C-alpha positions as CSV (number, residue, x, y, z in Angstrom):
1,X,48.9,184.8,225.7
2,X,51.8,182.7,226.1
3,X,49.7,180.5,228.8
4,X,47.3,180.2,226.0
5,X,49.9,179.0,223.5
6,X,51.5,176.4,225.9
7,X,48.3,174.9,227.0
8,X,47.2,174.3,223.2
9,X,50.3,172.7,222.3
10,X,50.3,170.8,225.6
11,X,46.8,170.1,224.2
12,X,47.7,168.4,220.5
13,X,50.6,166.6,222.0
14,X,48.5,164.7,224.5
15,X,45.8,164.4,221.6
16,X,48.4,163.0,219.5
17,X,49.9,160.5,221.9
18,X,46.7,158.9,222.9
19,X,46.0,158.7,219.4
20,X,49.0,156.5,219.0
21,X,48.8,154.5,222.2
22,X,45.4,153.9,220.5
23,X,46.8,151.9,217.7
24,X,48.9,150.0,219.9
């Protein structure tokens, strides 16, 4: 369960990161 949460959080962060990079 913990691994799943970490994977989900990491995915959200990277997805947000790509959105910020795309705006630049």
